[in-house]
C-alpha positions as CSV (number, residue, x, y, z in Angstrom):
1,M,92.8,135.3,92.4
2,I,94.5,133.7,89.1
3,N,94.3,134.7,85.6
4,I,91.5,137.4,86.6
5,T,91.7,140.7,84.8
6,V,89.9,143.7,84.6
7,K,87.5,142.4,81.7
8,D,86.5,139.8,83.9
9,I,85.6,141.9,86.6
10,L,83.6,144.3,84.2
11,K,81.8,140.7,83.0
12,A,80.8,139.7,86.7
13,T,79.4,143.2,87.9
14,G,78.1,144.2,84.5
15,G,80.0,147.6,85.7
16,F,81.3,150.3,83.2
17,L,85.5,151.1,82.7
18,L,85.8,154.6,82.7
19,C,89.4,154.8,82.1
20,G,92.5,152.1,82.0
21,D,92.8,148.6,80.6
22,E,90.2,146.1,80.7
23,N,93.3,143.5,80.1
24,T,95.3,144.1,83.6
25,V,95.9,141.3,85.4
26,L,94.7,141.5,88.9
27,T,96.3,139.2,91.5
28,D,94.6,139.8,94.7
29,I,91.2,142.0,96.4
30,C,91.1,144.7,98.9
31,I,89.3,146.4,100.7
32,D,91.6,148.2,103.3
33,S,93.6,151.7,101.9
34,R,96.1,150.6,104.6
35,K,96.9,147.1,103.1
36,I,96.7,147.4,99.9
37,K,99.5,145.9,97.3
38,E,100.7,146.0,93.6
39,G,98.0,143.9,91.4
40,D,95.5,144.7,94.2
41,L,91.9,145.8,93.5
42,F,89.9,148.1,95.6
43,V,87.4,147.8,96.4
44,P,85.7,150.8,98.8
45,L,82.9,150.1,101.0
46,L,80.2,152.2,103.2
47,G,81.1,151.5,106.6
48,G,79.3,152.6,109.9
49,N,81.1,155.5,110.1
50,V,83.3,155.7,107.5
51,D,83.3,156.3,103.2
52,A,86.2,154.2,102.0
53,H,85.3,156.1,98.4
54,R,87.5,159.0,99.7
55,F,91.0,156.4,99.4
56,I,90.3,155.9,96.0
57,E,92.9,158.3,95.0
58,S,96.0,156.7,97.6
59,A,94.8,153.2,96.8
60,M,95.4,153.7,93.0
61,E,98.9,154.7,93.5
62,T,99.6,151.7,94.4
63,G,96.9,149.2,93.5
64,A,96.1,147.8,90.4
65,A,92.6,149.2,89.7
66,T,89.2,150.2,92.1
67,L,85.9,150.3,91.9
68,T,83.6,153.0,92.6
69,S,79.3,153.7,92.9
70,Q,79.7,157.5,93.5
71,H,79.3,159.4,89.9
72,N,81.1,162.5,90.9
73,N,84.5,160.3,92.0
74,V,86.1,160.4,89.0
75,V,90.4,159.8,89.4
76,I,92.1,160.1,85.7
77,S,94.5,157.3,85.8
78,E,96.4,155.2,83.5
79,K,94.9,152.4,85.9
80,A,91.9,150.4,85.7
81,F,89.0,152.9,87.2
82,I,85.2,150.7,87.2
83,R,81.9,152.7,87.8
84,V,79.0,150.3,89.5
85,D,75.9,150.3,91.4
86,D,76.8,149.3,94.7
87,T,80.3,148.4,95.5
88,E,79.3,145.6,98.1
89,K,77.4,144.4,95.7
90,A,80.0,144.2,93.6
91,L,82.4,142.1,96.1
92,Q,80.3,139.1,96.4
93,D,79.4,139.7,91.9
94,I,82.8,138.9,92.1
95,G,82.7,136.4,94.7
96,L,80.3,133.9,92.4
97,Y,82.3,134.5,89.3
98,I,85.3,133.5,91.0
99,R,83.2,130.8,92.6
100,N,81.4,129.4,89.5
101,R,85.2,128.4,88.1
102,Y,85.2,125.5,90.0
103,R,84.2,122.0,90.5
104,M,85.2,120.8,93.5
105,P,83.0,120.2,96.2
106,V,82.5,122.8,99.0
107,V,80.9,122.5,102.1
108,G,79.4,125.3,103.7
109,V,79.2,126.3,107.6
110,T,77.3,128.2,109.6
111,G,75.3,128.0,113.0
112,S,75.3,130.4,116.3
113,V,77.8,129.1,118.4
114,G,81.0,126.6,116.7
115,K,81.6,127.4,113.0
116,T,84.9,128.2,113.3
117,T,86.2,124.9,114.9
118,T,83.9,123.4,112.8
119,R,84.8,124.5,109.8
120,E,88.9,124.0,111.0
121,M,87.8,120.3,112.1
122,I,86.3,119.3,108.7
123,T,89.1,121.2,106.3
124,A,91.3,118.7,108.9
125,A,89.4,115.7,108.3
126,I,89.1,116.1,104.6
127,A,93.4,117.1,104.1
128,M,94.0,113.7,105.4
129,D,93.3,112.8,102.1
130,R,93.2,115.4,99.7
131,P,94.3,119.1,99.5
132,C,91.0,121.4,100.7
133,F,90.4,125.3,100.8
134,H,89.2,126.7,103.5
135,T,88.4,130.8,105.0
136,E,91.2,132.0,106.8
137,G,90.6,133.9,110.1
138,N,86.9,135.8,110.5
139,L,85.8,136.3,106.7
140,N,82.6,134.9,106.7
141,S,80.6,137.5,106.4
142,Q,78.7,139.2,103.8
143,Q,82.1,141.1,102.7
144,G,84.3,138.4,104.0
145,V,83.0,135.2,102.2
146,P,83.1,136.9,98.3
147,I,87.2,137.6,99.6
148,T,87.4,134.0,100.3
149,L,86.3,132.5,97.4
150,S,88.3,135.0,95.7
151,K,91.3,132.8,97.0
152,M,90.3,129.6,95.6
153,T,92.6,128.2,93.2
154,D,92.6,125.0,91.2
155,E,95.5,123.4,93.2
156,Y,92.6,122.5,95.4
157,D,90.1,119.2,95.0
158,A,87.5,120.5,98.1
159,A,86.9,123.7,99.8
160,V,85.1,124.8,103.3
161,I,83.6,128.1,103.5
162,E,82.5,129.2,106.6
163,M,79.4,130.9,106.7
164,G,78.1,134.1,109.3
165,I,75.3,136.5,109.2
166,S,73.9,138.7,111.7
167,E,70.9,139.6,110.2
168,P,67.7,139.0,108.0
169,G,68.3,138.1,104.7
170,Q,72.3,137.5,105.1
171,M,72.3,134.0,104.8
172,K,70.3,133.7,101.3
173,V,73.7,136.0,99.4
174,L,76.1,133.9,101.1
175,S,74.6,130.5,99.8
176,S,73.7,132.0,96.5
177,M,77.7,133.3,96.0
178,V,78.9,129.6,98.2
179,K,76.9,127.5,96.8
180,P,77.4,124.7,98.9
181,D,77.7,120.6,98.2
182,I,77.3,119.8,101.2
183,A,75.8,122.2,104.1
184,V,76.7,121.8,107.7
185,V,74.6,123.4,110.8
186,T,76.3,123.4,114.1
187,L,73.4,124.7,117.2
188,I,70.8,127.2,117.2
189,G,71.8,129.6,120.0
190,V,71.0,133.3,121.1
191,A,74.1,135.0,119.5
192,H,73.1,138.3,117.3
193,I,69.4,137.4,119.0
194,E,69.8,141.4,119.5
195,Y,68.8,141.5,115.3
196,L,66.9,138.3,114.9
197,K,64.3,137.9,117.9
198,T,63.9,134.4,118.5
199,R,65.7,130.9,118.1
200,E,63.5,130.4,115.9
201,N,64.1,133.4,113.4
202,I,67.7,132.3,113.8
203,R,66.9,128.9,113.0
204,T,65.2,129.6,109.8
205,E,67.7,132.6,108.8
206,K,70.6,130.1,109.4
207,L,68.5,126.8,107.0
208,D,68.8,129.2,104.0
209,I,71.9,128.2,103.1
210,I,70.3,125.1,101.7
211,S,68.5,127.9,99.4
212,S,71.3,127.5,96.9
213,M,72.6,124.6,97.5
214,R,72.6,121.5,94.9
215,K,69.2,119.4,94.7
216,D,71.4,116.5,95.1
217,G,73.1,117.9,98.4
218,L,73.2,117.1,101.7
219,L,72.3,119.0,105.0
220,L,74.2,117.8,108.0
221,L,72.8,119.1,111.0
222,N,73.6,118.7,115.3
223,G,71.1,116.3,115.9
224,D,71.8,117.4,119.8
225,D,70.2,120.6,119.5
226,V,66.7,120.4,119.9
227,L,65.4,123.1,117.7
228,L,67.2,121.1,114.9
229,H,66.0,117.8,115.6
230,E,62.3,118.5,115.7
231,I,62.4,119.5,111.8
232,K,65.2,117.9,110.3
233,D,62.3,114.8,108.9
234,S,60.9,118.3,107.5
235,L,62.8,119.7,104.9
236,P,63.5,119.9,101.3
237,C,66.9,118.2,101.1
238,R,68.6,115.3,102.1
239,T,69.0,115.5,105.8
240,M,71.4,113.6,108.6
241,T,72.6,114.3,112.1
242,Y,75.6,114.1,113.8
243,G,76.0,114.4,117.7
244,C,76.0,111.7,121.0
245,G,72.2,111.2,120.9
246,E,71.1,107.8,120.2
247,D,69.1,108.4,116.5
248,C,71.8,110.5,115.2
249,D,73.3,109.3,112.2
250,F,76.2,109.9,113.1
251,R,77.0,109.5,116.6
252,A,79.5,109.3,119.8
253,E,79.7,106.6,121.8
254,N,82.3,106.2,125.3
255,I,83.4,109.2,125.3
256,H,86.0,109.1,128.4
257,F,89.1,111.4,128.7
258,E,92.8,110.1,129.1
259,D,96.0,111.6,130.1
260,K,94.3,114.9,128.1
261,Y,93.3,113.1,124.8
262,T,89.5,113.0,124.5
263,V,88.4,109.7,123.4
264,Y,85.2,108.0,121.8
265,D,84.0,105.6,119.1
266,A,82.7,107.2,116.2
267,V,79.4,105.3,114.9
268,F,77.8,105.2,111.4
269,G,75.7,102.2,110.5
270,D,78.2,99.1,110.9
271,E,81.1,101.5,110.8
272,R,82.9,101.7,113.9
273,V,86.6,103.4,114.8
274,T,87.7,105.2,118.2
275,V,88.9,108.5,118.0
276,R,91.6,110.1,120.1
277,M,91.7,114.5,120.2
278,N,93.9,116.4,121.8
279,V,91.1,118.9,122.6
280,L,88.7,118.6,125.5
281,G,85.0,119.4,125.6
282,K,81.7,117.4,124.5
283,H,81.2,120.1,122.5
284,N,84.7,119.4,120.4
285,V,83.3,115.7,120.1
286,R,80.3,116.6,118.3
287,N,82.6,119.1,115.8
288,S,85.4,116.2,114.6
289,L,81.8,114.2,113.9
290,A,80.7,116.9,111.6
291,G,84.2,116.6,109.9
292,M,84.2,113.0,110.2
293,A,80.8,112.9,108.5
294,V,81.7,115.4,105.5
295,A,84.9,113.6,104.9
296,H,82.4,110.2,105.0
297,E,80.2,111.4,101.5
298,L,83.2,112.7,99.9
299,G,84.3,109.1,100.3
300,I,86.9,109.7,102.8
301,P,87.1,106.4,105.4
302,F,86.5,106.9,109.1
303,E,90.1,105.0,109.9
304,I,91.5,107.7,107.7
305,S,89.6,111.0,108.8
306,S,90.0,110.0,112.4
307,K,93.4,110.6,112.6
308,A,92.6,114.2,111.8
309,F,92.6,115.1,115.1
310,E,95.2,113.4,117.6
311,D,97.2,117.2,116.8
312,F,94.7,119.1,116.0
313,H,95.1,122.8,117.1
314,G,92.5,125.3,115.8
315,Q,92.6,128.7,116.5
316,R,90.1,129.4,119.0
317,Q,90.1,127.5,122.3
318,R,94.1,127.3,122.9
319,I,95.7,125.7,125.7
320,L,98.9,127.2,126.9
321,A,100.6,125.4,129.2
322,Q,104.0,127.2,130.4
323,E,106.8,125.3,131.5
324,N,106.9,125.8,136.0
325,R,103.5,128.2,135.4
326,Y,99.9,128.3,136.0
327,T,98.1,127.0,132.7
328,I,96.1,129.3,130.1
329,L,92.7,128.1,128.6
330,D,92.4,131.4,126.3
331,D,88.8,131.5,124.9
332,T,88.5,135.0,124.2
333,Y,87.8,134.8,120.5
334,N,84.1,135.4,121.3
335,A,81.3,134.3,123.8
336,S,77.6,133.5,123.7
337,P,75.9,132.1,126.5
338,D,76.4,128.6,124.8
339,S,79.7,128.8,124.0
340,M,80.3,130.2,127.6
341,K,78.7,127.1,129.2
342,A,81.1,124.6,127.0
343,S,84.1,126.4,128.1
344,I,82.9,125.8,131.7
345,D,82.5,122.4,131.0
346,V,86.2,122.1,129.8
347,L,87.4,123.8,132.4
348,C,85.6,121.6,135.1
349,D,87.0,118.2,133.0
350,I,90.4,119.0,132.5
351,D,93.1,117.2,135.3
352,C,94.7,120.1,137.7
353,K,96.3,119.4,140.7
354,G,96.2,122.9,141.5
355,K,92.9,125.1,141.5
356,K,90.5,126.2,138.8
357,Y,90.1,130.5,138.4
358,A,87.7,131.4,135.3
359,V,87.5,134.8,134.7
360,L,83.9,135.7,132.2
361,G,82.9,138.9,130.6
362,D,80.9,140.3,128.7
363,M,78.6,138.5,126.0
364,F,77.7,141.0,123.5
365,E,74.1,141.1,120.7
366,L,72.3,139.3,122.9
367,G,69.4,142.2,123.0
368,E,67.0,143.3,125.8
369,N,67.2,139.8,127.8
370,S,71.2,140.0,128.1
371,L,71.0,140.3,132.2
372,E,68.9,137.5,132.1
373,Y,71.2,135.1,129.3
374,H,74.5,136.4,132.7
375,R,72.2,135.1,135.1
376,Q,72.5,132.3,133.4
377,I,75.7,131.2,133.4
378,G,75.6,131.9,137.2
379,E,73.0,129.3,138.0
380,Y,74.9,127.0,135.6
381,L,77.9,127.8,137.6
382,C,76.5,127.3,141.1
383,D,77.8,123.6,141.4
384,K,80.5,123.9,139.3
385,K,83.5,122.9,141.0
386,I,85.7,125.7,140.2
387,D,87.3,127.9,143.0
388,A,87.0,131.6,141.7
389,V,84.8,133.0,139.2
390,I,86.0,136.7,138.3
391,V,83.7,138.9,136.4
392,I,84.9,142.0,134.4
393,G,81.9,143.9,132.7
394,E,78.4,145.7,133.4
395,H,76.7,142.9,132.3
396,A,78.8,140.0,133.5
397,Q,77.7,141.5,137.1
398,E,74.8,139.7,137.0
399,I,76.6,136.1,137.0
400,K,78.7,137.4,140.4
401,K,75.4,138.1,141.3
402,V,73.6,134.7,140.9
403,L,76.3,133.2,142.0
404,D,77.1,135.2,145.3
405,E,73.5,134.0,146.3
406,C,73.3,130.3,145.4
407,E,74.0,128.6,148.7
408,T,75.6,125.5,146.8
409,K,78.4,127.0,144.8
410,H,81.6,126.4,145.3
411,A,83.8,129.3,143.9
412,E,85.0,132.5,145.3
413,T,83.6,135.9,143.3
414,F,85.5,138.5,142.3
415,S,84.5,141.8,140.4
416,F,87.0,144.3,138.0
417,T,86.3,146.8,135.6
418,D,89.9,146.7,133.5
419,N,91.5,144.0,132.3
420,E,95.2,145.3,133.8
421,E,94.0,144.9,137.1
422,V,92.6,141.3,136.5
423,A,95.5,140.7,135.6
424,I,97.5,141.6,138.3
425,S,95.3,140.0,140.1
426,L,95.3,136.6,138.6
427,M,99.5,136.9,138.9
428,A,99.3,137.0,142.6
429,L,96.9,134.6,143.0
430,L,98.3,132.0,140.3
431,R,100.4,129.0,141.6
432,P,102.2,126.5,138.5
433,E,99.8,123.8,139.1
434,D,96.7,126.4,138.5
435,I,94.6,126.9,135.6
436,V,92.8,129.6,134.4
437,L,89.8,130.0,131.8
438,I,89.9,133.5,130.3
439,K,86.5,133.7,127.7
440,G,84.3,136.4,127.0
441,S,83.0,138.8,123.7
442,N,85.9,139.7,121.6
443,G,85.1,143.5,122.6
444,M,85.8,143.1,126.0
445,H,90.2,142.9,124.7
446,L,90.4,139.7,127.4
447,N,93.8,139.0,125.4
448,E,95.0,141.6,126.8
449,V,94.6,139.7,129.7
450,V,96.0,136.4,128.2
451,N,99.1,138.2,126.8
452,I,99.9,139.7,130.6
453,L,99.9,136.6,131.5
454,A,101.5,134.7,129.5
455,N,104.3,137.0,129.1
């Protein structure tokens, strides 16, 4: 945070200063008492099992100030102690207060799948022309977005904010903080359907990203998504589409692969430029198109923004090519049916002189139809030319069951219950020319398999 004092926090939150100096300068926000630094404002949040108010005293020993919403929690200190009605709401009020300080164009990115990579590609495209602030890590939630906004400074000329939700009403809260000038919706899938019940409900919630968008702002939709395509002309704002379909405003043509590069022509009206990406997958073609479309809206020509993807490295899907050893396609950050299928397609598209293996774990938060979504992955794999599929997790067993019953399957199937067993088995199977995809929800901790194989 730049030039933020306790007085600013009081103004933003409507809080009451119990003790301390309102002129105290604050340098950052912290919600984890174990990570607090000198100059931090500690915001104690009520978690599922822990109320962080219990850590206020220890946090104040290091930090500069703290909030509280508990009337019986009084600390006598020279440091600033601020009472608010609700600490999470106060955190969001602080994020909004800081957001309102800046006039740079702000891009909001949401969707069931592809938020992070799309956000990264939009940032990369804009950064070819001007300094661009962006969300770091996974700070895209009700608590993460205000922390992200608090880190904005005037050294940037644009900002890209990732916005993730899991429950009804959350997107309106995020939009009220971010106030996007451009909003991007990547795809309507079934991630978080456990809480939102239907894909139509998910669409409604995601589209609330425009609830606080400026009146002359732009909504960019994935035109290849049926649920988004069918409502694109009925929304109360300027709307454009991107994708591979012929009727998309920003579209990709002539998609092909050249020496581990994805190559395509990006087209908008009479404009056309050839794009070379060092990442694979048709889904990444769309993600990069979103980046170029946003950059175009900000006045950055295709010829400039397209260069961002020649050496692009995102945080999600990583290709770990080890000299004289097998190649690992690490996609362990998270999983949903759509992203699982996209990763399988990437594995199939990669040139490989050896065998192809897929390690697939459970996909979480899919609600009462979780088993059916896992069975759909098995059906999707039936005609894929993959040599072996290894499943781990209770629901992932459905993938194996479907494959075992499929007459057209290419893959052998194996099942394990322990990540270490998976890694040990792979080390016995894999040869230097082979490639293995490792994919599952973050809670499956399949990164453990990656770490063992890579080290």
